[in-house]
C-alpha positions in Angstrom: -54.8 -32.1 -8.8 -53.6 -34.7 -12.3 -55.5 -37.7 -12.5 -54.4 -40.3 -14.7 -56.4 -40.8 -18.1 -56.6 -44.1 -19.8 -57.1 -43.0 -23.4 -54.0 -40.1 -23.3 -51.8 -43.4 -21.6 -52.8 -45.6 -24.8 -51.6 -42.5 -27.2 -48.0 -43.2 -28.8 -47.2 -39.6 -31.3 -43.5 -38.9 -32.9 -42.4 -36.1 -29.8 -39.1 -36.9 -28.7 -38.5 -38.0 -25.7 -36.4 -36.1 -23.4 -33.5 -36.9 -21.1 -34.0 -34.7 -18.2 -31.4 -34.5 -15.6 -32.2 -31.9 -13.3 -35.9 -32.7 -12.4 -35.2 -34.0 -9.0 -35.3 -31.3 -6.6 -35.7 -31.2 -2.8 -37.5 -28.1 -1.7 -35.6 -26.3 1.3 -38.6 -26.3 3.5 -38.7 -30.0 4.1 -35.0 -30.2 3.5 -34.6 -32.4 6.7 -37.7 -33.5 7.2 -37.4 -36.8 7.7 -34.1 -36.4 10.8 -35.4 -38.8 13.6 -38.5 -40.1 11.5 -39.1 -43.7 10.3 -40.2 -44.9 6.9 -41.9 -48.3 5.5 -42.2 -49.0 1.9 -43.8 -52.2 0.7 -43.3 -53.2 -2.8 -45.7 -55.4 -5.3 -44.9 -56.3 -8.5 -42.1 -56.8 -11.3 -38.3 -55.7 -10.9 -38.8 -52.7 -12.2 -41.1 -52.0 -9.1 -38.6 -53.4 -6.8 -35.9 -50.5 -8.5 -38.2 -47.8 -8.6 -38.5 -48.4 -4.7 -34.8 -48.6 -4.4 -35.3 -44.7 -6.1 -37.8 -44.3 -3.6 -35.7 -44.8 -0.9 -33.1 -43.4 -1.8 -35.0 -39.8 -2.3 -37.0 -40.6 1.8 -33.5 -41.1 3.2 -32.7 -38.0 1.5 -34.9 -36.0 3.6 -33.4 -38.0 6.9 -35.7 -41.2 7.2 -34.6 -44.2 8.5 -36.0 -47.7 6.9 -38.1 -50.0 9.6 -39.7 -53.5 8.4 -42.7 -52.8 11.0 -45.0 -50.4 9.0 -47.0 -49.9 13.0 -44.1 -47.9 14.1 -43.5 -46.1 10.6 -43.9 -41.9 10.5 -44.6 -42.5 6.8 -45.8 -45.4 4.5 -45.7 -45.9 0.7 -47.2 -48.6 -1.1 -45.4 -49.2 -4.6 -47.6 -51.3 -6.5 -48.6 -53.3 -9.1 -51.9 -53.4 -12.1 -50.8 -56.6 -13.8 -53.7 -58.7 -11.8 -56.6 -58.5 -9.8 -54.9 -60.3 -7.2 -52.3 -57.4 -6.7 -55.3 -55.1 -6.5 -56.4 -57.3 -3.9 -53.5 -57.2 -1.8 -52.7 -53.7 -2.2 -56.7 -52.7 -1.0 -56.3 -55.1 1.8 -53.0 -54.0 2.9 -54.9 -50.2 2.9 -57.9 -51.6 5.0 -55.1 -52.2 7.8 -53.4 -48.9 7.2 -57.1 -46.6 7.7 -57.2 -48.7 11.2 -53.4 -47.8 12.1 -54.4 -44.1 11.0 -57.3 -43.8 13.2 -55.0 -44.4 16.3 -52.3 -42.7 15.0 -53.2 -39.7 12.8 -49.9 -38.2 12.1 -48.7 -41.0 10.2 -48.3 -40.4 6.6 -49.5 -43.1 3.8 -49.1 -42.8 0.3 -49.5 -44.9 -2.6 -47.9 -45.1 -5.9 -46.2 -47.1 -9.0 -48.4 -48.9 -11.6 -52.2 -49.3 -9.7 -51.8 -45.4 -9.0 -52.1 -45.2 -13.2 -55.1 -46.4 -13.6 -57.6 -44.3 -13.9 -60.6 -46.1 -12.2 -58.5 -46.5 -9.2 -57.6 -43.1 -8.7 -61.2 -42.7 -8.8 -62.0 -44.4 -6.3 -59.1 -43.7 -4.1 -60.6 -40.0 -4.7 -64.0 -41.5 -3.7 -63.8 -43.6 -0.6 -59.8 -43.5 0.4 -59.6 -39.5 1.2 -57.6 -40.5 4.4 -54.8 -41.4 2.1 -52.0 -38.0 2.3 -50.5 -38.4 -1.8 -50.6 -40.3 -4.0 -48.3 -40.5 -7.7 -47.1 -42.3 -10.9 -44.6 -44.1 -12.7 -43.8 -41.1 -14.7 -43.1 -39.0 -11.8 -40.8 -40.8 -8.9 -38.6 -38.0 -9.0 -41.4 -35.4 -7.9 -41.3 -37.6 -4.4 -40.5 -34.7 -2.3 -42.1 -32.0 -3.6 -45.6 -34.2 -3.1 -45.1 -34.3 0.2 -43.8 -30.7 0.7 -47.7 -29.8 -1.5 -49.4 -32.3 1.3 -47.6 -30.9 4.5 -48.8 -27.4 2.8 -52.3 -28.2 1.9 -53.5 -30.7 4.8 -55.4 -32.9 2.2 -54.8 -35.8 -0.6 -52.8 -35.0 -3.3 -53.3 -37.0 -6.3 -49.7 -35.7 -8.9 -50.3 -38.4 -11.3 -49.6 -38.0 -15.0 -50.7 -40.0 -18.0 -47.9 -39.6 -21.0 -45.6 -40.8 -22.8 -43.2 -40.4 -20.2 -39.9 -38.8 -20.2 -36.8 -40.5 -19.1 -35.1 -38.8 -15.9 -31.7 -39.4 -14.6 -29.6 -38.6 -11.6 -32.6 -39.6 -8.9 -31.3 -40.9 -5.7 -30.8 -44.5 -5.2 -30.7 -46.5 -1.9 -29.7 -50.4 -3.2 -31.0 -53.5 -1.5 -28.4 -55.3 -1.9 -24.2 -55.0 -1.8 -23.5 -56.8 -4.7 -26.5 -57.3 -7.6 -28.0 -54.1 -8.6 -31.1 -53.3 -10.9 -30.2 -51.5 -13.9 -32.9 -49.6 -15.8 -32.1 -49.8 -19.3 -35.2 -48.6 -20.9 -39.0 -47.9 -20.1 -42.7 -48.3 -20.9 -43.9 -50.3 -23.9 -45.5 -50.4 -27.2 -46.6 -53.5 -27.9 -50.2 -53.3 -26.6 -50.5 -57.0 -25.7 -54.4 -57.4 -25.4 -53.9 -58.5 -21.5 -51.5 -56.2 -21.1 -52.1 -52.8 -18.8 -48.1 -52.2 -18.7 -48.0 -49.6 -22.1 -51.0 -47.8 -20.1 -49.3 -47.5 -17.0 -45.7 -47.1 -17.9 -45.7 -45.0 -21.0 -44.5 -45.5 -24.6 -41.0 -47.3 -25.2 -38.3 -45.2 -24.2 -34.1 -46.0 -24.2 -31.7 -44.6 -22.0 -28.4 -43.3 -23.6 -26.0 -46.0 -23.7 -23.2 -43.9 -21.8 -25.3 -43.2 -19.1 -26.1 -47.0 -18.5 -22.4 -48.0 -19.0 -21.6 -45.1 -16.9 -23.9 -46.5 -14.2 -22.5 -50.2 -14.4 -18.9 -48.5 -14.0 -19.5 -47.1 -11.0 -21.4 -49.8 -9.4 -18.0 -52.3 -10.0 -15.7 -49.4 -8.9 -18.2 -49.7 -5.3 -17.9 -53.8 -5.9 -20.5 -54.7 -7.1 -20.5 -58.8 -9.0 -23.9 -58.3 -11.2 -26.3 -56.2 -12.5 -29.4 -57.4 -14.3 -30.2 -55.1 -17.0 -34.2 -54.3 -16.5 -37.3 -53.2 -19.3 -40.2 -54.1 -19.9 -39.0 -55.7 -23.1 -35.2 -54.9 -22.9 -34.4 -56.7 -26.7 -35.8 -53.7 -28.3 -33.6 -51.6 -26.7 -32.3 -48.8 -28.7 -34.7 -49.1 -31.4 -36.5 -45.7 -30.4 -33.3 -43.8 -30.9 -33.1 -41.9 -34.0 -29.4 -41.0 -36.0 -28.0 -43.6 -33.6 -27.8 -47.2 -34.5 -27.2 -49.2 -31.3 -29.7 -52.1 -30.2 -29.5 -54.7 -27.5 -26.9 -56.7 -28.7 -24.5 -53.7 -28.8 -25.0 -53.1 -25.0 -24.6 -56.3 -23.5 -21.3 -56.2 -26.0 -19.8 -53.0 -24.4 -20.7 -54.0 -21.1 -19.8 -57.9 -20.9 -16.0 -56.1 -21.8 -16.3 -54.5 -18.5 -14.9 -56.1 -15.3 -18.1 -57.1 -13.9 -18.3 -60.6 -13.0 -22.2 -61.4 -14.1 -24.4 -59.8 -16.6 -28.1 -60.7 -16.8 -31.4 -59.1 -18.9 -34.8 -59.2 -17.8 -37.7 -59.3 -20.0 -37.6 -60.6 -22.9 -40.2 -60.4 -25.9 -40.0 -63.6 -27.9 -40.0 -61.2 -31.3 -37.3 -58.9 -30.7 -34.4 -61.6 -30.0 -32.0 -61.1 -32.2 -29.5 -63.7 -33.8 -26.9 -61.1 -33.1 -27.8 -61.4 -29.7 -27.6 -64.6 -29.2 -24.0 -64.4 -30.9 -22.6 -61.7 -28.4 -24.5 -63.5 -25.0 -22.3 -67.3 -26.6 -19.5 -65.4 -27.1 -19.0 -63.3 -23.7 -19.0 -65.5 -20.1 -19.9 -62.9 -18.2 -23.3 -62.8 -19.6 -25.0 -65.4 -18.1 -26.7 -68.4 -19.7 -30.3 -67.7 -18.3 -33.0 -66.5 -20.7 -36.1 -65.6 -19.1 -38.6 -65.7 -22.2 -42.5 -65.5 -22.1 -44.0 -67.4 -24.5 -48.1 -67.3 -22.7 -49.6 -69.4 -24.5 -49.2 -72.5 -26.9 -52.2 -72.1 -29.5 -51.5 -69.8 -32.3 -55.3 -68.7 -31.8 -54.9 -67.4 -28.4 -51.6 -65.9 -29.1 -53.0 -64.0 -31.9 -55.7 -62.8 -29.8 -53.4 -61.7 -27.1 -51.8 -59.6 -29.8 -47.9 -61.6 -29.2 -46.8 -60.7 -32.5 -45.2 -64.5 -33.3 -46.4 -67.3 -33.6 -45.6 -71.1 -31.7 -43.2 -72.4 -34.8 -41.1 -68.8 -34.4 -41.3 -69.5 -30.3 -39.5 -73.2 -31.3 -37.2 -71.7 -33.9 -35.9 -69.0 -31.3 -35.6 -71.5 -28.4 -33.3 -74.3 -30.6 -31.4 -71.5 -31.8 -30.7 -70.4 -28.5 -30.1 -74.0 -27.0 -27.8 -74.6 -29.9 -25.8 -71.6 -29.8 -25.7 -72.0 -25.7 -26.1 -75.7 -24.9 -26.0 -75.3 -20.9 -28.5 -72.4 -20.9 -31.7 -72.3 -18.4 -34.9 -71.0 -20.1 -37.7 -70.1 -18.3 -41.2 -68.9 -19.3 -44.4 -67.6 -18.8 -47.9 -68.7 -19.4 -51.2 -67.4 -18.5 -54.3 -70.3 -18.6 -57.9 -69.4 -19.3 -57.5 -66.8 -21.6 -61.5 -65.8 -22.9 -62.7 -68.8 -24.5 -59.5 -70.7 -24.8 -60.8 -74.6 -25.7 -59.8 -77.6 -24.2 -57.3 -77.4 -27.8 -55.7 -74.9 -27.0 -54.5 -76.0 -23.6 -53.5 -78.9 -24.8 -51.3 -77.2 -27.7 -49.9 -75.2 -24.2 -49.3 -78.4 -22.8 -47.6 -79.7 -26.1 -45.2 -76.9 -26.4 -44.1 -77.4 -23.0 -43.4 -81.0 -23.3 -41.6 -80.2 -26.4 -39.2 -77.2 -24.5 -39.5 -78.6 -20.7 -38.6 -74.8 -19.3 -36.6 -75.1 -16.5 -39.1 -72.9 -14.1 -42.6 -71.1 -15.2 -44.5 -68.8 -14.1 -47.9 -69.3 -14.3 -50.9 -67.5 -13.9 -55.0 -67.7 -14.4 -56.0 -65.1 -16.7 -57.2 -62.0 -14.5 -58.9 -59.0 -17.3 -57.2 -55.7 -16.9 -59.8 -52.5 -17.3 -59.4 -50.8 -20.4 -57.4 -53.5 -22.2 -58.2 -55.1 -25.7 -58.8 -58.8 -23.9 -61.2 -57.3 -21.0 -64.1 -56.5 -23.8 -64.0 -60.9 -24.8 -67.1 -62.3 -23.8 -65.7 -65.1 -21.7 -67.1 -68.3 -21.1 -65.4 -70.8 -20.0 -65.8 -71.5 -15.9 -63.4 -70.5 -13.5 -63.3 -74.4 -12.2 -61.7 -75.5 -16.1 -59.4 -72.6 -15.6 -58.7 -73.4 -12.1 -58.1 -77.6 -13.0 -55.5 -76.5 -16.6 -53.2 -74.7 -14.2 -52.8 -77.2 -11.8 -52.3 -79.5 -14.7 -49.9 -76.9 -16.0 -47.8 -76.6 -13.1 -47.8 -80.4 -12.4 -46.0 -80.7 -15.7 -44.4 -77.7 -15.4 -42.6 -78.8 -11.8 -41.8 -81.9 -13.8 -39.4 -80.6 -16.2 -38.3 -78.7 -13.3 -37.2 -81.0 -11.2 -35.5 -82.7 -14.2 -33.9 -79.8 -15.4 -32.4 -80.0 -11.6 -31.5 -83.1 -11.8 -28.9 -83.2 -14.6 -26.8 -81.0 -12.0 -26.8 -83.8 -9.4 -22.6 -84.2 -8.9 -22.0 -81.4 -11.1 -19.5 -78.4 -10.2 -21.3 -75.6 -10.8 -20.3 -71.3 -10.2 -22.6 -69.5 -7.0 -22.8 -65.9 -6.1 -23.3 -66.6 -2.3 -25.9 -64.2 -1.4 -26.2 -64.3 2.1 -27.8 -66.4 5.0 -31.3 -68.5 4.4 -34.5 -67.1 5.6 -35.5 -70.4 6.7 -32.1 -72.1 8.3 -29.4 -69.6 9.3 -27.3 -72.9 9.1 -27.2 -72.9 5.3 -26.3 -70.0 3.0 -27.9 -69.4 -0.2 -27.2 -67.8 -3.6 -27.4 -68.5 -7.8 -25.8 -70.4 -10.2 -25.2 -69.0 -13.6 -28.7 -70.4 -14.8 -30.2 -68.7 -12.0 -30.9 -71.7 -9.8 -31.1 -71.7 -6.1 -28.7 -73.5 -4.1 -28.6 -73.9 -0.6 -25.1 -74.3 1.0 -23.3 -75.1 4.0 -20.4 -72.6 4.6 -18.8 -69.7 6.7 -20.8 -66.5 6.3 -17.2 -65.2 4.9 -18.5 -66.6 1.7 -21.5 -64.4 1.1 -20.4 -61.1 -1.4 -18.3 -64.4 -3.3 -18.6 -66.3 -6.3 -17.7 -69.8 -5.5 -18.0 -73.5 -7.3 -20.0 -75.7 -5.5 -20.7 -79.3 -6.4 -24.4 -80.2 -6.3 -25.0 -82.7 -3.6 -28.7 -83.2 -3.6 -31.5 -82.1 -5.8 -35.3 -80.7 -5.7 -37.8 -79.4 -7.8 -37.5 -76.0 -6.4 -34.2 -75.4 -5.2 -30.7 -77.0 -5.2 -28.1 -78.3 -1.9 -24.7 -78.3 -2.5 -21.0 -78.2 -1.0 -18.0 -75.6 -1.3 -15.4 -76.5 -3.2 -12.8 -76.1 -0.5 -13.9 -72.8 -0.7 -12.4 -71.4 -3.7 -13.8 -68.4 -4.8 
């Protein structure tokens, strides 16, 4: 048994980051264990979690399992979890309650939990204490060990907990089953060393470590051969890519430039920390049309006092300076953000400063949240005197302002022609197709299904806060 340890997870040493290419092994005794069996995988959280789930699916399908959408019919259920906010915790434990009932009815079902919650010491202690009916738990550092963990459980017939807390290495050559036929996630780095006081990610994902450029570029080349049109480069803080390299002068601007030379139609990247966004990055994006003009740039708060308490390492003035540099270099760019309200002891003055920066930036959209304390983080130790009702009222006020500017941003596209990658049929209306503009705005389109998987010119004919409606320009692609 390996249990997570928050103190170990916090350590940062000069230990060499290893690139390990042969760690994924399938024991011969379980080679075809999934033949004629079905699996269900539920994912909570960010794009990194979504891509982790693609790796888990790849491993399970190599074992012979087939994916299904109804967990009640599955032989194997895995929950890939998120630790960012309390709401995600509650959803996971609520779903575990349903699975406990199902397992009583069908005791042969295997149920496992993984992801960021599994890296939390308190969560694993609670599972060992109250959820012994679970079959296995693994973390973010050892996804490649899933076949061995399954074998261990099947041999011992008991709860297996394999969650190492360490700084982390890089594991290549893990199977992947991609969720989309022409859009792909590509990890460029793992972990984070920023230690923002509200954030548990540095504890659950390990230290900042960058994949080798040749591995990333070869993965993108392979995707191009398979017909992919869009890649999104992923990391907890992609702008810091390459800072951990020794003896190699290679950074995010260099990587973007090299990938932009490949015959890939669209390049995106998530997520950016304002502190690491360089002039060189802006210049590369400006000069390469296949790098999409959409920037997700979390501000988190508009008060310098709160930003300092958050450990964000920039001021609102420096953020605004970066914002203006992007807008001046790339006038049509869309900029989205994250904002937390109700950080411990945020005053009304602090909150009004956040509203002020929203009024200055007029963000295209934003993810907004009430602060949620995470055990083990610096902010969780602050005694908070702000009432939850006040925090909820501030969130409502903020959302009304964000929605105003989102609609205004969308209205600028009315009657304009924009390029849209058609992704598929609308889940709400099968008569419509859906896709995203280069600036990452959702568009609903009337059109034939033959357009799916193509980038087409669309004239925007109707504008709403959360989406656009448009018509294809004579089927041009």
